[in-house]
Phi, psi and omega in degrees: 000132177261115179246125184236145175238145184212120171278100190277342177048060179098096179294325179302318181285337188238015183303314181299321179293319179295315178300316180296319180294317179301316180299320181282316188270333179052054177291156175283320180224135176235122176257126179250142174235156179058049178291333179057044181225151169281157181304318183291344179265353184294135185277065179304321182299323179297320180283325176298323179296338178266001179092022183241146168269155180216150174225145183221146174227107183212156181249355171118308184260318186235171171056222182093132181224154180215153171236125182238126189220142172251007180242023180104152182215098185235163174048052180283129181219120175279153174085190188275343179051045182241020174092354178289151178298320179234083191291343182202072183295341182265004178053060184243359180210138179219129181254146173202155173257123184236114181057035179085359181252129178281125185236142174235128170262119190230132178243119176246103183292156182258015176148168181219172174299159183306327181293342182236044187296133174233132184265320178224146177220144178206145173235130183239140172244128174224120181292167181303328179294334177071011184272356173203166174211153174236132181231122171267133184220160170219126178250150175057053181304324182283351178061039184242003182211164175249130179261143178237160178141179180089175177225134184290080181250104180285152172211156181260130177276161180301335181277003176094348179280146177261135179237161175209157176268121183278150176285323179242118180269136178291163176305147182048098180241145179237156175176179176230125182250129176247138179226134177238129178258128180259000000 
């Protein structure tokens, strides 16, 4: 299964480009971020004409995420699904099962105007079993401080590269954190 992600930065402005790319590349699943559309404005018909089902979670001006699939689109859920009354007020995450695979289209913005300052942002996924979690994060979005912490514990990834947790993080850090509970 080919699953592709694309920060489209305004689907309205780039719909023709997205349609042309889908026609040429034929992905099984396409996750879009930063659609900048309200749900009622999303072009479901354009994707249906290409043989795809689509789901969208958007608030209209900013953010917005979509999952577009030609292998089925089931159990679509916007937000974090973690019991909060308003699990995703910023429309930054959408879940769907596509061809038996659970997929999340997730948008983690890298900053806002001063009037809407955010210093750290994180999105976490933890399955119902609770035995692991994945967290996409960005620290120090404003690039005004140095964060410290962590322990320099190296580990080898399956691809052979060695990674480590630094004691002093440089200004503005991005990453993906994986946790496994035994």
